[in-house]
C-alpha positions in Angstrom: 71.0 147.4 108.0 71.5 143.7 109.0 67.8 143.3 109.5 67.0 144.7 106.0 69.6 142.3 104.5 68.1 139.4 106.3 64.7 140.2 105.1 66.0 140.6 101.5 67.5 137.1 101.8 64.2 135.7 102.9 62.4 137.4 100.0 65.0 135.9 97.6 64.5 132.5 99.1 60.8 132.8 98.8 61.1 133.8 95.2 63.3 130.9 94.4 61.0 128.4 96.2 58.1 129.8 94.2 60.0 129.3 91.0 60.7 125.7 91.9 57.1 125.0 92.9 55.9 126.6 89.6 58.2 124.5 87.5 57.2 121.4 89.5 53.5 122.2 89.0 53.9 122.7 85.2 55.7 119.4 84.7 53.2 117.6 87.0 50.2 118.9 85.0 51.9 117.6 81.8 52.4 114.2 83.3 49.0 113.6 84.9 47.4 112.2 81.7 50.0 109.4 81.8 50.0 108.8 85.6 48.6 105.2 85.3 51.2 104.3 82.7 53.9 105.7 84.9 52.8 103.6 87.8 52.7 100.5 85.5 56.3 101.3 84.5 57.3 101.7 88.1 55.7 98.4 89.1 57.3 96.5 86.3 60.2 95.0 88.3 57.7 93.7 90.9 55.3 92.3 88.3 58.1 90.5 86.5 59.0 88.7 89.8 55.4 87.7 90.6 53.7 84.6 89.2 52.1 85.2 85.8 48.5 86.6 86.2 49.1 88.0 89.7 48.1 91.6 90.2 48.7 94.1 93.0 45.8 95.2 95.2 44.5 98.6 96.4 43.0 98.6 99.9 42.1 102.2 100.1 39.0 103.8 98.5 40.8 106.5 96.5 44.2 104.8 96.5 43.9 103.8 92.8 43.8 107.5 92.1 46.2 108.9 94.6 49.1 106.5 94.1 49.5 107.2 90.3 49.3 110.9 91.0 52.1 110.5 93.6 54.2 108.6 91.0 53.6 111.4 88.5 54.8 113.9 91.2 57.9 111.8 91.8 58.7 111.8 88.1 58.1 115.5 87.9 60.5 116.1 90.7 63.2 114.0 89.1 62.7 116.0 85.8 63.0 119.4 87.6 65.8 118.3 89.9 68.6 120.1 87.9 66.5 123.3 88.1 66.0 122.8 91.9 69.8 122.3 92.4 70.5 125.3 90.3 68.2 127.5 92.4 69.8 126.2 95.6 73.3 127.0 94.4 72.2 130.4 93.0 70.9 131.3 96.4 74.2 130.6 98.2 76.4 131.8 95.3 76.5 135.5 96.4 78.2 134.5 99.6 81.0 132.5 97.8 84.3 133.6 96.4 84.7 133.9 92.7 86.6 130.7 92.4 83.9 128.9 94.3 81.2 130.3 92.0 82.8 128.6 89.1 82.1 125.2 90.8 78.3 125.8 90.7 77.5 124.6 87.2 79.7 121.5 87.4 78.3 120.6 90.8 74.7 121.0 89.6 75.4 118.8 86.5 77.3 116.1 88.3 75.0 116.0 91.4 71.9 115.6 89.1 73.6 112.9 87.1 74.8 110.9 90.1 71.3 111.1 91.8 69.6 109.9 88.6 72.3 107.2 88.2 71.5 106.0 91.8 67.8 105.8 90.9 68.5 103.9 87.7 70.8 101.5 89.5 68.1 100.8 92.0 65.4 100.3 89.4 67.2 98.2 86.8 69.4 96.1 89.1 68.5 96.2 92.8 64.8 95.7 92.4 65.2 92.7 90.1 67.6 91.0 92.5 65.7 91.7 95.7 62.2 90.9 94.3 63.4 87.6 92.7 65.1 86.6 95.9 62.1 87.4 98.1 59.6 85.6 96.0 61.7 82.5 95.4 62.0 81.9 99.2 58.3 82.8 99.9 56.3 79.7 101.0 54.3 78.1 98.3 51.2 78.1 100.5 50.7 81.9 100.4 49.4 84.1 97.6 51.6 87.2 97.1 49.6 90.3 96.2 51.4 93.5 97.2 49.5 96.6 98.1 50.2 99.5 95.6 50.6 102.1 98.3 53.0 100.0 100.3 55.0 99.3 97.2 55.2 103.0 96.3 56.5 103.8 99.8 59.1 101.1 99.5 60.2 102.4 96.1 60.4 106.0 97.3 62.6 105.0 100.2 64.9 102.9 98.1 65.2 105.6 95.4 66.0 108.2 98.0 68.5 106.0 99.7 70.4 105.1 96.5 70.1 108.6 95.0 71.7 110.1 98.2 74.3 107.3 98.3 75.5 108.1 94.8 76.2 111.6 96.0 79.1 110.4 98.2 81.9 111.2 95.8 80.6 114.8 95.6 80.6 115.1 99.4 84.1 113.7 99.6 85.5 116.1 96.9 83.8 119.1 98.5 85.1 118.3 102.0 88.6 118.1 100.6 88.2 121.1 98.3 86.9 123.3 101.1 89.6 122.2 103.5 87.2 120.7 106.0 89.2 117.5 106.1 92.3 116.3 104.4 92.6 113.3 102.1 94.7 111.5 104.6 92.0 112.0 107.3 89.4 110.5 105.0 91.6 107.5 104.3 92.2 107.0 108.0 88.4 106.8 108.7 87.8 104.3 105.9 87.2 101.3 108.2 84.6 103.4 110.2 83.0 104.5 107.0 82.6 100.9 105.8 81.0 99.9 109.1 78.7 103.0 109.0 77.7 102.2 105.4 76.4 98.8 106.5 74.7 100.3 109.5 72.9 102.9 107.3 72.0 100.2 104.8 70.5 98.1 107.6 68.3 101.0 108.7 67.0 102.3 105.4 66.6 99.0 103.5 64.3 96.1 104.1 65.4 93.5 106.6 67.2 91.2 104.2 70.9 90.8 103.6 70.9 91.2 99.9 69.3 94.7 99.8 71.6 95.8 102.6 74.7 94.6 100.8 73.5 96.2 97.5 73.3 99.6 99.2 76.4 99.3 101.5 78.8 98.0 98.9 78.1 100.8 96.3 78.4 103.3 99.1 81.9 102.0 99.9 82.9 101.9 96.3 81.7 105.5 95.7 83.6 106.6 98.8 86.8 105.1 97.2 85.9 106.9 93.9 85.6 110.1 95.9 89.0 109.6 97.4 90.5 109.1 94.0 88.8 112.2 92.6 89.8 114.2 95.6 93.5 113.5 94.8 93.2 115.8 91.8 91.5 118.6 93.8 93.9 121.0 95.5 92.8 123.4 98.2 94.1 126.8 97.0 95.1 129.1 99.8 94.2 132.8 99.6 97.0 135.2 98.5 97.2 138.6 99.9 97.1 140.2 96.4 94.4 137.9 95.0 91.1 139.8 94.8 89.2 136.6 94.4 90.2 135.5 97.9 90.7 138.9 99.6 88.1 139.5 102.3 85.9 142.6 101.8 86.7 145.7 103.8 84.0 147.4 105.9 83.5 150.1 103.2 83.2 147.4 100.5 80.8 145.4 102.6 78.6 148.5 103.1 78.7 149.0 99.3 77.7 145.4 98.6 74.7 145.8 101.1 73.7 149.0 99.4 73.7 147.3 96.0 71.5 144.5 97.4 69.0 147.0 98.8 69.0 149.0 95.5 68.3 145.8 93.6 65.5 144.8 95.9 63.9 148.3 95.5 64.2 148.2 91.7 62.6 144.8 91.6 59.7 146.0 93.7 59.1 148.9 91.5 
């Protein structure tokens, strides 16, 4: 019984992964004709900081083809991100209480928005500040011509770092809502979190003070925002007569497993 249930969960996970990959492939195919324009748009903050007439270089033979395709793949992933998060939450939803399932849609929407907001903050603000600072202090005796593949790797790292950073309020609220930690405990670790934020920023950003500060400071501010939001989130304790919180009996558990097996058999047929 347990083995069959485990296999059914693996099959469901496989199906959801295939759906995500299918959606990603469809969006990528739609974006490929504009891959070069997408890279030019991505490179705009760098090109604006470079001297007029300066261009990037490509040191690889097929790099001028692969890099725009990678950019199109990145944009496709951002577009299907809400669908990816929805599939992830749908996979874990059967193991949640009814009151927890009601959090799925708001979490998907807010998580997607915050991740995209982190990317937008990095693109429109951080890149401009960092690139202007770097090229202003560069020696006049050198000619700056960034490699397009190195630039893409840098951009992906920064986008991921800021996208994840902007998820901090969600993490704080969930930890408090699930009762893992209390609000007071999070307040007590505030000094350690600030130090950790600067350590993380030093690891994931380039070795300059400005980019480290531009990542660590928003992380700290978002942690404070999470603390404020968590004040309005109360952890509701289960009541004995509340069916939403009542643990399933052995008979009910067997019935749920039988329903899962029946659903898998009907899907196969």
